[in-house]
N, CA, C and O atoms as a DFTB+ gen file, in Angstrom:
800 C
 N C O
     1  1      68.963     143.706     105.921
     2  2      68.382     143.020     107.063
     3  2      66.863     142.882     106.872
     4  3      66.191     143.850     106.513
     5  1      66.345     141.720     107.103
     6  2      64.929     141.459     106.869
     7  2      64.082     142.132     107.940
     8  3      64.356     142.017     109.135
     9  1      63.045     142.841     107.488
    10  2      62.183     143.495     108.469
    11  2      60.919     142.669     108.699
    12  3      60.677     141.671     108.020
    13  1      60.133     143.100     109.655
    14  2      58.991     142.305     110.109
    15  2      57.924     142.119     109.035
    16  3      57.153     141.162     109.100
    17  1      57.863     143.017     108.045
    18  2      56.810     142.932     107.029
    19  2      57.030     141.768     106.053
    20  3      56.175     141.499     105.210
    21  1      58.161     141.086     106.164
    22  2      58.420     139.965     105.264
    23  2      57.612     138.721     105.629
    24  3      57.516     137.791     104.829
    25  1      57.036     138.698     106.816
    26  2      56.241     137.550     107.259
    27  2      54.751     137.856     107.166
    28  3      54.337     139.015     107.132
    29  1      53.964     136.798     107.126
    30  2      52.505     136.916     107.163
    31  2      52.040     136.577     108.576
    32  3      52.496     135.602     109.175
    33  1      51.137     137.386     109.094
    34  2      50.699     137.255     110.484
    35  2      49.199     137.010     110.567
    36  3      48.436     137.391     109.679
    37  1      48.801     136.367     111.653
    38  2      47.396     136.263     112.025
    39  2      47.288     136.754     113.460
    40  3      47.777     136.105     114.384
    41  1      46.654     137.891     113.641
    42  2      46.418     138.422     114.983
    43  2      45.141     137.757     115.499
    44  3      44.120     137.755     114.811
    45  1      45.198     137.196     116.697
    46  2      44.061     136.439     117.210
    47  2      43.666     136.919     118.602
    48  3      44.500     137.357     119.394
    49  1      42.371     136.821     118.873
    50  2      41.869     137.076     120.220
    51  2      40.748     136.091     120.499
    52  3      39.886     135.855     119.652
    53  1      40.769     135.521     121.691
    54  2      39.732     134.572     122.084
    55  2      39.008     135.092     123.320
    56  3      39.599     135.762     124.166
    57  1      37.726     134.775     123.409
    58  2      36.933     135.026     124.599
    59  2      36.405     133.681     125.078
    60  3      35.946     132.860     124.283
    61  1      36.476     133.466     126.385
    62  2      36.118     132.172     126.934
    63  2      34.876     132.206     127.807
    64  3      34.260     133.253     128.004
    65  1      34.526     131.041     128.323
    66  2      33.293     130.915     129.104
    67  2      33.516     130.982     130.608
    68  3      32.566     130.812     131.372
    69  1      34.736     131.225     131.050
    70  2      35.007     131.368     132.472
    71  2      35.271     130.070     133.186
    72  3      35.613     130.081     134.368
    73  1      35.123     128.947     132.505
    74  2      35.423     127.650     133.104
    75  2      36.932     127.418     133.082
    76  3      37.674     128.139     132.414
    77  1      37.367     126.411     133.815
    78  2      38.797     126.073     133.831
    79  2      38.995     124.623     133.443
    80  3      38.484     123.741     134.133
    81  1      39.714     124.336     132.366
    82  2      40.239     125.320     131.405
    83  2      39.099     125.925     130.601
    84  3      38.038     125.315     130.473
    85  1      39.307     127.109     130.062
    86  2      38.203     127.794     129.389
    87  2      37.824     127.157     128.068
    88  3      38.672     126.671     127.320
    89  1      36.527     127.171     127.800
    90  2      36.018     126.789     126.486
    91  2      35.836     128.060     125.663
    92  3      35.524     129.122     126.201
    93  1      36.029     127.940     124.383
    94  2      35.933     129.083     123.483
    95  2      34.474     129.473     123.248
    96  3      33.628     128.617     122.988
    97  1      34.188     130.787     123.342
    98  2      32.858     131.284     122.965
    99  2      32.936     132.288     121.820
   100  3      31.960     132.483     121.096
   101  1      34.096     132.927     121.656
   102  2      34.253     133.868     120.543
   103  2      35.717     133.914     120.139
   104  3      36.610     133.863     120.985
   105  1      35.951     134.011     118.856
   106  2      37.296     134.082     118.297
   107  2      37.297     135.070     117.143
   108  3      36.377     135.086     116.325
   109  1      38.333     135.890     117.082
   110  2      38.534     136.778     115.939
   111  2      39.964     136.620     115.448
   112  3      40.888     136.449     116.243
   113  1      40.138     136.679     114.133
   114  2      41.458     136.604     113.508
   115  2      41.554     137.718     112.475
   116  3      40.643     137.918     111.671
   117  1      42.661     138.434     112.508
   118  2      42.887     139.537     111.571
   119  2      44.239     139.309     110.897
   120  3      45.258     139.245     111.585
   121  1      44.274     139.186     109.576
   122  2      45.548     138.969     108.897
   123  2      46.340     140.263     108.711
   124  3      45.769     141.336     108.518
   125  1      47.647     140.140     108.773
   126  2      48.556     141.223     108.378
   127  2      49.465     140.648     107.299
   128  3      50.190     139.681     107.531
   129  1      49.417     141.255     106.120
   130  2      50.205     140.794     104.985
   131  2      50.946     141.979     104.388
   132  3      50.344     143.019     104.121
   133  1      52.244     141.828     104.177
   134  2      53.081     142.920     103.646
   135  2      52.962     144.169     104.516
   136  3      53.037     145.290     104.012
   137  1      52.779     143.978     105.811
   138  2      52.706     145.098     106.741
   139  2      51.369     145.796     106.797
   140  3      51.223     146.783     107.518
   141  1      50.379     145.309     106.050
   142  2      49.074     145.975     105.987
   143  2      47.996     145.108     106.635
   144  3      47.994     143.886     106.488
   145  1      47.083     145.760     107.352
   146  2      45.976     145.051     107.976
   147  2      44.989     144.571     106.919
   148  3      44.645     145.301     105.989
   149  1      44.546     143.336     107.081
   150  2      43.492     142.806     106.235
   151  2      42.143     142.953     106.917
   152  3      41.987     143.747     107.845
   153  1      41.175     142.186     106.451
   154  2      39.828     142.232     107.009
   155  2      39.691     141.184     108.113
   156  3      39.993     140.012     107.888
   157  1      39.240     141.589     109.301
   158  2      39.084     140.612     110.380
   159  2      37.873     139.720     110.153
   160  3      36.908     140.117     109.499
   161  1      37.936     138.524     110.694
   162  2      36.792     137.618     110.689
   163  2      36.591     137.144     112.124
   164  3      37.562     136.909     112.844
   165  1      35.340     137.003     112.539
   166  2      35.072     136.564     113.914
   167  2      33.963     135.516     113.909
   168  3      33.115     135.467     113.018
   169  1      34.010     134.696     114.928
   170  2      33.035     133.618     115.072
   171  2      32.543     133.562     116.515
   172  3      33.340     133.682     117.445
   173  1      31.255     133.384     116.705
   174  2      30.706     132.939     117.974
   175  2      30.574     131.427     117.901
   176  3      30.233     130.879     116.853
   177  1      30.841     130.759     119.001
   178  2      30.729     129.312     119.015
   179  2      30.092     128.854     120.325
   180  3      30.301     129.463     121.374
   181  1      29.339     127.809     120.254
   182  2      28.611     127.286     121.417
   183  2      29.528     126.383     122.232
   184  3      29.937     125.329     121.745
   185  1      29.860     126.769     123.456
   186  2      30.774     125.957     124.258
   187  2      30.058     124.742     124.851
   188  3      28.834     124.758     124.981
   189  1      30.785     123.707     125.207
   190  2      30.162     122.536     125.810
   191  2      29.707     122.756     127.247
   192  3      28.901     121.984     127.767
   193  1      30.218     123.803     127.894
   194  2      29.821     124.120     129.272
   195  2      29.274     125.544     129.322
   196  3      29.615     126.358     128.464
   197  1      28.432     125.865     130.309
   198  2      27.815     127.194     130.373
   199  2      28.845     128.309     130.546
   200  3      29.955     128.084     131.029
   201  1      28.455     129.497     130.146
   202  2      29.254     130.699     130.378
   203  2      28.984     131.175     131.802
   204  3      27.829     131.319     132.201
   205  1      30.038     131.416     132.564
   206  2      29.844     131.855     133.938
   207  2      29.351     133.296     133.986
   208  3      29.546     134.070     133.049
   209  1      28.721     133.630     135.081
   210  2      28.207     134.988     135.255
   211  2      29.341     136.005     135.215
   212  3      29.198     137.090     134.652
   213  1      30.461     135.643     135.815
   214  2      31.594     136.568     135.828
   215  2      32.119     136.818     134.409
   216  3      32.413     137.957     134.044
   217  1      32.236     135.754     133.614
   218  2      32.701     135.928     132.236
   219  2      31.754     136.831     131.460
   220  3      32.196     137.707     130.717
   221  1      30.455     136.619     131.631
   222  2      29.472     137.466     130.948
   223  2      29.605     138.923     131.375
   224  3      29.397     139.830     130.568
   225  1      29.950     139.151     132.643
   226  2      30.109     140.532     133.111
   227  2      31.268     141.239     132.425
   228  3      31.310     142.468     132.385
   229  1      32.214     140.469     131.883
   230  2      33.362     141.052     131.198
   231  2      33.068     141.258     129.714
   232  3      33.186     142.374     129.206
   233  1      32.686     140.189     129.018
   234  2      32.527     140.313     127.566
   235  2      31.076     140.445     127.098
   236  3      30.824     140.647     125.910
   237  1      30.134     140.333     128.015
   238  2      28.701     140.536     127.727
   239  2      28.115     139.456     126.813
   240  3      27.045     139.657     126.237
   241  1      28.783     138.340     126.674
   242  2      28.240     137.234     125.885
   243  2      27.524     136.277     126.843
   244  3      28.101     135.837     127.838
   245  1      26.283     135.966     126.539
   246  2      25.485     135.097     127.401
   247  2      25.274     133.736     126.733
   248  3      25.560     133.549     125.551
   249  1      24.768     132.800     127.527
   250  2      24.428     131.488     126.960
   251  2      23.387     131.633     125.855
   252  3      23.427     130.910     124.859
   253  1      22.453     132.571     126.033
   254  2      21.434     132.790     125.006
   255  2      22.057     133.273     123.698
   256  3      21.584     132.922     122.617
   257  1      23.121     134.078     123.793
   258  2      23.770     134.602     122.587
   259  2      24.386     133.490     121.743
   260  3      24.458     133.607     120.520
   261  1      24.828     132.418     122.389
   262  2      25.524     131.353     121.659
   263  2      24.679     130.084     121.537
   264  3      25.158     129.066     121.039
   265  1      23.435     130.143     121.986
   266  2      22.593     128.945     121.969
   267  2      22.437     128.379     120.559
   268  3      22.394     127.162     120.381
   269  1      22.352     129.250     119.563
   270  2      22.194     128.788     118.183
   271  2      23.490     128.894     117.384
   272  3      23.490     128.692     116.169
   273  1      24.590     129.210     118.061
   274  2      25.884     129.300     117.385
   275  2      26.406     127.897     117.093
   276  3      26.020     126.945     117.771
   277  1      27.265     127.756     116.109
   278  2      27.807     126.434     115.806
   279  2      28.764     125.951     116.888
   280  3      29.414     126.752     117.560
   281  1      28.842     124.661     117.045
   282  2      29.911     124.092     117.860
   283  2      31.238     124.345     117.144
   284  3      31.264     124.568     115.934
   285  1      32.342     124.311     117.900
   286  2      33.626     124.663     117.296
   287  2      33.962     123.756     116.115
   288  3      34.557     124.214     115.139
   289  1      33.596     122.497     116.186
   290  2      33.922     121.566     115.104
   291  2      33.384     122.050     113.760
   292  3      33.969     121.763     112.715
   293  1      32.275     122.781     113.786
   294  2      31.672     123.253     112.544
   295  2      32.445     124.415     111.912
   296  3      32.436     124.580     110.692
   297  1      33.105     125.211     112.738
   298  2      33.860     126.343     112.200
   299  2      35.354     126.047     112.108
   300  3      36.118     126.852     111.576
   301  1      35.765     124.898     112.623
   302  2      37.187     124.575     112.667
   303  2      37.885     124.688     111.315
   304  3      38.985     125.239     111.271
   305  1      37.322     124.207     110.218
   306  2      38.025     124.366     108.934
   307  2      38.288     125.827     108.568
   308  3      39.351     126.154     108.040
   309  1      37.323     126.705     108.847
   310  2      37.509     128.131     108.553
   311  2      38.593     128.736     109.444
   312  3      39.399     129.549     108.990
   313  1      38.604     128.337     110.704
   314  2      39.615     128.850     111.628
   315  2      41.002     128.396     111.193
   316  3      41.947     129.185     111.193
   317  1      41.123     127.143     110.829
   318  2      42.423     126.642     110.386
   319  2      42.912     127.392     109.142
   320  3      44.099     127.701     109.030
   321  1      42.013     127.679     108.224
   322  2      42.407     128.440     107.028
   323  2      42.878     129.842     107.393
   324  3      43.835     130.347     106.806
   325  1      42.209     130.475     108.359
   326  2      42.585     131.837     108.759
   327  2      43.959     131.882     109.423
   328  3      44.664     132.888     109.338
   329  1      44.333     130.792     110.081
   330  2      45.602     130.757     110.815
   331  2      46.736     130.098     110.031
   332  3      47.899     130.205     110.418
   333  1      46.409     129.428     108.949
   334  2      47.378     128.568     108.263
   335  2      48.626     129.316     107.820
   336  3      48.552     130.341     107.141
   337  1      49.771     128.780     108.218
   338  2      51.080     129.288     107.764
   339  2      51.298     130.749     108.110
   340  3      52.067     131.439     107.440
   341  1      50.633     131.222     109.144
   342  2      50.818     132.606     109.580
   343  2      51.389     132.648     110.993
   344  3      51.035     131.836     111.847
   345  1      52.266     133.598     111.217
   346  2      52.806     133.849     112.549
   347  2      51.675     134.372     113.434
   348  3      50.928     135.263     113.029
   349  1      51.552     133.825     114.624
   350  2      50.492     134.252     115.531
   351  2      50.922     135.486     116.318
   352  3      52.038     135.552     116.835
   353  1      50.024     136.458     116.399
   354  2      50.217     137.649     117.232
   355  2      49.038     137.734     118.190
   356  3      47.888     137.601     117.772
   357  1      49.313     137.954     119.462
   358  2      48.241     138.094     120.443
   359  2      48.783     138.853     121.647
   360  3      49.993     138.907     121.870
   361  1      47.872     139.437     122.418
   362  2      48.268     140.143     123.635
   363  2      48.143     139.179     124.805
   364  3      47.075     138.620     125.055
   365  1      49.258     138.991     125.523
   366  2      49.339     137.942     126.543
   367  2      49.096     136.599     125.853
   368  3      48.180     135.852     126.198
   369  1      49.936     136.327     124.883
   370  2      49.674     135.297     123.877
   371  2      49.510     133.896     124.443
   372  3      48.830     133.071     123.834
   373  1      50.109     133.604     125.584
   374  2      50.018     132.223     126.075
   375  2      48.577     131.839     126.390
   376  3      48.224     130.661     126.336
   377  1      47.739     132.828     126.721
   378  2      46.332     132.538     127.009
   379  2      45.614     132.117     125.731
   380  3      44.983     131.061     125.691
   381  1      45.708     132.941     124.686
   382  2      45.069     132.627     123.412
   383  2      45.646     131.348     122.807
   384  3      44.916     130.515     122.269
   385  1      46.958     131.210     122.905
   386  2      47.622     130.041     122.345
   387  2      47.144     128.766     123.033
   388  3      46.941     127.743     122.378
   389  1      46.965     128.826     124.349
   390  2      46.506     127.656     125.075
   391  2      45.133     127.200     124.624
   392  3      44.897     126.006     124.440
   393  1      44.223     128.152     124.445
   394  2      42.873     127.808     123.989
   395  2      42.917     127.252     122.565
   396  3      42.288     126.234     122.277
   397  1      43.650     127.911     121.684
   398  2      43.703     127.469     120.297
   399  2      44.333     126.085     120.166
   400  3      43.892     125.275     119.350
   401  1      45.352     125.814     120.956
   402  2      45.976     124.486     120.904
   403  2      45.014     123.399     121.371
   404  3      45.019     122.291     120.834
   405  1      44.197     123.707     122.358
   406  2      43.224     122.712     122.820
   407  2      42.147     122.466     121.764
   408  3      41.710     121.332     121.566
   409  1      41.727     123.525     121.096
   410  2      40.651     123.397     120.123
   411  2      41.143     122.836     118.780
   412  3      40.424     122.098     118.106
   413  1      42.368     123.193     118.407
   414  2      42.911     122.821     117.099
   415  2      44.024     121.795     117.285
   416  3      45.204     122.143     117.331
   417  1      43.648     120.570     117.387
   418  2      44.643     119.527     117.640
   419  2      45.634     119.446     116.488
   420  3      45.273     119.529     115.314
   421  1      46.903     119.281     116.868
   422  2      48.023     119.182     115.924
   423  2      48.294     120.486     115.178
   424  3      49.054     120.496     114.210
   425  1      47.680     121.585     115.616
   426  2      48.013     122.897     115.039
   427  2      49.102     123.543     115.878
   428  3      49.075     123.482     117.107
   429  1      50.047     124.156     115.209
   430  2      51.102     124.896     115.890
   431  2      51.526     126.043     114.989
   432  3      51.869     125.806     113.831
   433  1      51.515     127.280     115.479
   434  2      51.952     128.395     114.626
   435  2      53.445     128.325     114.374
   436  3      54.185     127.800     115.205
   437  1      53.906     128.848     113.233
   438  2      55.339     128.829     112.944
   439  2      56.154     129.701     113.897
   440  3      57.350     129.476     114.081
   441  1      55.510     130.686     114.497
   442  2      56.181     131.608     115.422
   443  2      55.093     132.384     116.154
   444  3      53.966     132.487     115.669
   445  1      55.427     132.924     117.308
   446  2      54.457     133.698     118.095
   447  2      55.103     134.998     118.544
   448  3      56.226     135.002     119.048
   449  1      54.387     136.101     118.360
   450  2      54.795     137.390     118.922
   451  2      53.730     137.820     119.916
   452  3      52.543     137.870     119.597
   453  1      54.172     138.126     121.111
   454  2      53.284     138.541     122.200
   455  2      53.406     140.052     122.365
   456  3      54.459     140.556     122.756
   457  1      52.324     140.774     122.066
   458  2      52.391     142.238     122.162
   459  2      52.528     142.717     123.600
   460  3      52.985     143.837     123.828
   461  1      52.146     141.903     124.571
   462  2      52.380     142.276     125.972
   463  2      53.881     142.331     126.254
   464  3      54.376     143.304     126.821
   465  1      54.598     141.287     125.857
   466  2      56.047     141.262     126.074
   467  2      56.753     142.327     125.244
   468  3      57.679     142.983     125.720
   469  1      56.309     142.494     124.002
   470  2      56.921     143.523     123.162
   471  2      56.720     144.918     123.751
   472  3      57.641     145.734     123.746
   473  1      55.520     145.192     124.258
   474  2      55.244     146.516     124.816
   475  2      56.081     146.772     126.059
   476  3      56.565     147.884     126.271
   477  1      56.249     145.752     126.872
   478  2      57.083     145.930     128.071
   479  2      58.510     146.301     127.703
   480  3      59.158     147.070     128.411
   481  1      58.995     145.760     126.605
   482  2      60.366     146.048     126.183
   483  2      60.479     147.364     125.431
   484  3      61.434     148.114     125.631
   485  1      59.512     147.651     124.569
   486  2      59.638     148.783     123.654
   487  2      58.954     150.057     124.134
   488  3      59.198     151.138     123.598
   489  1      58.101     149.929     125.140
   490  2      57.408     151.105     125.677
   491  2      57.646     151.213     127.180
   492  3      56.690     151.196     127.956
   493  1      58.891     151.323     127.597
   494  2      59.165     151.398     129.034
   495  2      58.516     152.635     129.647
   496  3      58.364     153.665     128.991
   497  1      58.141     152.514     130.903
   498  2      57.559     153.651     131.610
   499  2      56.054     153.687     131.609
   500  3      55.462     154.532     132.280
   501  1      55.412     152.794     130.876
   502  2      53.951     152.753     130.926
   503  2      53.499     152.269     132.304
   504  3      54.091     151.342     132.857
   505  1      52.459     152.886     132.862
   506  2      51.996     152.443     134.189
   507  2      51.343     151.070     134.150
   508  3      51.316     150.374     135.166
   509  1      50.820     150.667     133.002
   510  2      50.208     149.353     132.856
   511  2      50.374     148.890     131.424
   512  3      50.360     149.691     130.489
   513  1      50.531     147.589     131.266
   514  2      50.652     147.011     129.933
   515  2      49.444     146.157     129.574
   516  3      49.484     145.387     128.615
   517  1      48.378     146.295     130.339
   518  2      47.131     145.662     129.947
   519  2      46.657     146.283     128.642
   520  3      46.935     147.447     128.356
   521  1      45.947     145.498     127.866
   522  2      45.541     145.968     126.546
   523  2      44.727     147.248     126.622
   524  3      44.968     148.183     125.859
   525  1      43.769     147.299     127.531
   526  2      42.930     148.494     127.641
   527  2      43.726     149.736     127.970
   528  3      43.446     150.815     127.447
   529  1      44.724     149.591     128.841
   530  2      45.557     150.741     129.200
   531  2      46.386     151.214     128.014
   532  3      46.553     152.418     127.817
   533  1      46.907     150.280     127.224
   534  2      47.691     150.660     126.052
   535  2      46.816     151.271     124.969
   536  3      47.248     152.179     124.260
   537  1      45.588     150.779     124.836
   538  2      44.650     151.383     123.876
   539  2      44.443     152.857     124.204
   540  3      44.470     153.708     123.315
   541  1      44.238     153.153     125.486
   542  2      44.037     154.540     125.910
   543  2      45.302     155.372     125.716
   544  3      45.246     156.479     125.180
   545  1      46.443     154.835     126.153
   546  2      47.696     155.596     126.093
   547  2      48.113     155.907     124.664
   548  3      48.673     156.971     124.399
   549  1      47.845     154.988     123.739
   550  2      48.314     155.139     122.362
   551  2      47.188     155.492     121.392
   552  3      47.412     155.556     120.183
   553  1      45.982     155.721     121.909
   554  2      44.817     156.063     121.080
   555  2      44.581     155.025     119.978
   556  3      44.314     155.373     118.827
   557  1      44.682     153.768     120.344
   558  2      44.551     152.693     119.368
   559  2      43.118     152.475     118.907
   560  3      42.877     151.758     117.936
   561  1      42.172     153.089     119.599
   562  2      40.772     152.923     119.206
   563  2      40.252     154.082     118.366
   564  3      39.051     154.163     118.107
   565  1      41.133     154.978     117.938
   566  2      40.702     156.078     117.067
   567  2      40.145     155.519     115.760
   568  3      40.745     154.635     115.148
   569  1      39.004     156.039     115.342
   570  2      38.419     155.599     114.087
   571  2      37.927     154.166     114.105
   572  3      37.835     153.523     113.059
   573  1      37.610     153.665     115.291
   574  2      37.132     152.285     115.407
   575  2      35.797     152.129     114.689
   576  3      34.915     152.973     114.842
   577  1      35.634     151.061     113.906
   578  2      34.339     150.839     113.257
   579  2      33.210     150.789     114.282
   580  3      33.420     150.305     115.395
   581  1      32.033     151.271     113.942
   582  2      30.920     151.269     114.898
   583  2      30.511     149.852     115.276
   584  3      30.618     148.917     114.483
   585  1      30.044     149.726     116.502
   586  2      29.539     148.447     116.972
   587  2      30.558     147.558     117.650
   588  3      30.196     146.520     118.206
   589  1      31.827     147.942     117.618
   590  2      32.851     147.142     118.284
   591  2      33.048     147.638     119.706
   592  3      33.076     148.844     119.954
   593  1      33.185     146.698     120.643
   594  2      33.297     147.049     122.052
   595  2      34.465     146.309     122.690
   596  3      34.752     145.171     122.319
   597  1      35.149     146.950     123.657
   598  2      36.232     146.277     124.368
   599  2      35.768     144.960     124.975
   600  3      34.616     144.809     125.380
   601  1      36.693     144.018     125.027
   602  2      36.472     142.667     125.566
   603  2      35.643     141.790     124.650
   604  3      35.285     140.672     125.019
   605  1      35.332     142.283     123.457
   606  2      34.801     141.413     122.419
   607  2      35.938     141.134     121.444
   608  3      36.798     141.985     121.220
   609  1      35.932     139.946     120.873
   610  2      37.087     139.504     120.098
   611  2      37.390     140.410     118.908
   612  3      38.557     140.682     118.627
   613  1      36.361     140.881     118.204
   614  2      36.607     141.703     117.016
   615  2      37.290     143.026     117.379
   616  3      38.175     143.485     116.658
   617  1      36.881     143.633     118.487
   618  2      37.502     144.871     118.946
   619  2      38.935     144.599     119.397
   620  3      39.871     145.276     118.972
   621  1      39.093     143.601     120.261
   622  2      40.416     143.339     120.831
   623  2      41.433     142.936     119.775
   624  3      42.606     143.294     119.880
   625  1      40.998     142.189     118.751
   626  2      41.954     141.780     117.730
   627  2      42.394     142.980     116.889
   628  3      43.542     143.032     116.448
   629  1      41.505     143.936     116.664
   630  2      41.868     145.107     115.884
   631  2      42.847     146.004     116.641
   632  3      43.837     146.455     116.065
   633  1      42.588     146.267     117.913
   634  2      43.521     147.120     118.660
   635  2      44.843     146.402     118.899
   636  3      45.888     147.049     118.967
   637  1      44.819     145.083     119.026
   638  2      46.072     144.328     119.164
   639  2      46.888     144.413     117.883
   640  3      48.109     144.566     117.931
   641  1      46.227     144.315     116.748
   642  2      46.934     144.452     115.464
   643  2      47.542     145.843     115.324
   644  3      48.683     145.988     114.886
   645  1      46.775     146.860     115.700
   646  2      47.301     148.226     115.639
   647  2      48.480     148.393     116.589
   648  3      49.450     149.077     116.264
   649  1      48.398     147.770     117.759
   650  2      49.495     147.841     118.715
   651  2      50.739     147.169     118.147
   652  3      51.839     147.712     118.247
   653  1      50.573     146.007     117.559
   654  2      51.716     145.290     116.990
   655  2      52.411     146.130     115.916
   656  3      53.637     146.239     115.908
   657  1      51.641     146.711     115.028
   658  2      52.241     147.539     113.977
   659  2      52.941     148.751     114.587
   660  3      54.015     149.144     114.131
   661  1      52.341     149.334     115.602
   662  2      52.976     150.470     116.285
   663  2      54.319     150.055     116.883
   664  3      55.305     150.782     116.763
   665  1      54.358     148.899     117.521
   666  2      55.583     148.428     118.157
   667  2      56.643     148.030     117.135
   668  3      57.840     148.104     117.413
   669  1      56.197     147.607     115.951
   670  2      57.121     147.133     114.923
   671  2      57.549     148.233     113.965
   672  3      58.194     147.957     112.954
   673  1      57.194     149.485     114.274
   674  2      57.524     150.617     113.418
   675  2      58.301     151.658     114.223
   676  3      57.885     152.062     115.309
   677  1      59.411     152.073     113.680
   678  2      60.213     153.086     114.367
   679  2      59.557     154.456     114.261
   680  3      58.612     154.651     113.496
   681  1      60.074     155.404     115.043
   682  2      59.514     156.761     115.051
   683  2      59.584     157.424     113.679
   684  3      58.753     158.267     113.341
   685  1      60.590     157.029     112.892
   686  2      60.718     157.635     111.562
   687  2      59.856     156.926     110.521
   688  3      59.904     157.261     109.337
   689  1      59.072     155.951     110.960
   690  2      58.191     155.247     110.048
   691  2      58.795     154.016     109.409
   692  3      58.099     153.303     108.686
   693  1      60.061     153.741     109.650
   694  2      60.699     152.563     109.056
   695  2      60.381     151.315     109.888
   696  3      60.159     151.409     111.095
   697  1      60.360     150.157     109.239
   698  2      60.013     148.930     109.949
   699  2      61.161     148.402     110.800
   700  3      62.328     148.502     110.422
   701  1      60.819     147.847     111.936
   702  2      61.786     147.192     112.802
   703  2      62.188     145.867     112.162
   704  3      61.379     145.230     111.488
   705  1      63.427     145.457     112.369
   706  2      63.874     144.190     111.795
   707  2      63.313     143.012     112.586
   708  3      62.983     143.133     113.766
   709  1      63.215     141.891     111.918
   710  2      62.773     140.677     112.602
   711  2      63.730     140.293     113.720
   712  3      63.295     139.824     114.771
   713  1      65.015     140.485     113.508
   714  2      65.986     140.166     114.555
   715  2      65.723     140.974     115.818
   716  3      65.838     140.456     116.929
   717  1      65.371     142.236     115.649
   718  2      65.084     143.079     116.817
   719  2      63.855     142.572     117.558
   720  3      63.862     142.460     118.784
   721  1      62.801     142.266     116.808
   722  2      61.599     141.763     117.464
   723  2      61.858     140.439     118.160
   724  3      61.459     140.248     119.308
   725  1      62.516     139.538     117.480
   726  2      62.766     138.222     118.064
   727  2      63.690     138.291     119.268
   728  3      63.533     137.526     120.220
   729  1      64.648     139.201     119.230
   730  2      65.567     139.322     120.343
   731  2      64.935     139.933     121.568
   732  3      65.423     139.745     122.682
   733  1      63.854     140.664     121.375
   734  2      63.257     141.401     122.488
   735  2      62.086     140.675     123.121
   736  3      61.778     140.927     124.285
   737  1      61.416     139.774     122.392
   738  2      60.187     139.195     122.930
   739  2      60.433     138.371     124.181
   740  3      59.559     138.272     125.042
   741  1      61.616     137.778     124.288
   742  2      61.861     136.964     125.477
   743  2      62.557     137.714     126.585
   744  3      62.960     137.112     127.581
   745  1      62.709     139.029     126.433
   746  2      63.476     139.827     127.383
   747  2      62.552     140.818     128.058
   748  3      62.501     141.983     127.662
   749  1      61.825     140.381     129.066
   750  2      60.863     141.248     129.732
   751  2      61.571     142.072     130.796
   752  3      62.186     141.532     131.716
   753  1      61.474     143.369     130.658
   754  2      62.059     144.262     131.645
   755  2      60.945     144.889     132.466
   756  3      59.817     145.010     131.989
   757  1      61.249     145.287     133.690
   758  2      60.201     145.896     134.513
   759  2      59.643     147.141     133.847
   760  3      60.375     147.918     133.235
   761  1      58.338     147.316     133.976
   762  2      57.755     148.493     133.376
   763  2      56.298     148.630     133.740
   764  3      55.493     149.055     132.911
   765  1      55.939     148.282     134.960
   766  2      54.547     148.360     135.369
   767  2      54.092     147.025     135.879
   768  3      54.684     145.989     135.576
   769  1      53.044     147.057     136.650
   770  2      52.526     145.819     137.234
   771  2      51.162     145.537     136.675
   772  3      50.328     146.433     136.540
   773  1      50.937     144.272     136.350
   774  2      49.655     143.806     135.868
   775  2      49.165     142.698     136.780
   776  3      49.959     142.016     137.429
   777  1      47.873     142.525     136.823
   778  2      47.320     141.396     137.535
   779  2      47.635     140.133     136.742
   780  3      47.969     140.203     135.560
   781  1      47.529     138.990     137.391
   782  2      47.741     137.728     136.710
   783  2      46.773     137.617     135.531
   784  3      45.620     138.040     135.612
   785  1      47.259     137.049     134.454
   786  2      46.452     136.925     133.253
   787  2      45.300     135.967     133.476
   788  3      45.427     134.969     134.186
   789  1      44.199     136.279     132.872
   790  2      43.046     135.375     132.940
   791  2      42.254     135.488     131.659
   792  3      42.317     136.496     130.954
   793  1      41.510     134.440     131.367
   794  2      40.662     134.421     130.195
   795  2      39.251     134.148     130.643
   796  3      39.000     133.217     131.408
   797  1      38.326     134.965     130.165
   798  2      36.953     134.818     130.593
   799  2      36.174     134.012     129.569
   800  3      34.980     133.774     129.749
């Protein structure tokens, strides 16, 4: 039976400007190949509309921080290369997927795994399935490289990747099969309450 390590993944996290629909201000992508984490890459990008005060209060990115950053069109080729032919992994994936689809016209990942849905199925009994709560419960930030902070794309993509690998690995260390992951992602069972998803 084929296990999850047979596919190549791109774990992604986006940070937005608080507008509706949100414009991208930061993106990080971390590859997983043969079950092993690769090196993450992140980009700041200058959005066409200002960053709201509320969004800045969450991710601490200001208009001044992105004033000299490239527009998305300038980094688009690099982003497409980072995502090319890789299964997308994200926490509350429809949010990240929505932003990426708007920015990357005619791009579509071959498959999507949502660690929020996977955690609800595979970690029943958690009081919350928000990323920050799971980071604390599972110690996903142990040994975090210096300078990374929650709600910034580079931090969030790393803990999401660690969460995905944790969910895709059995207690005995063996990999979960792709059939198991695929069968469970669409089967959300009760296991805690979260606020409605939002992107800042």
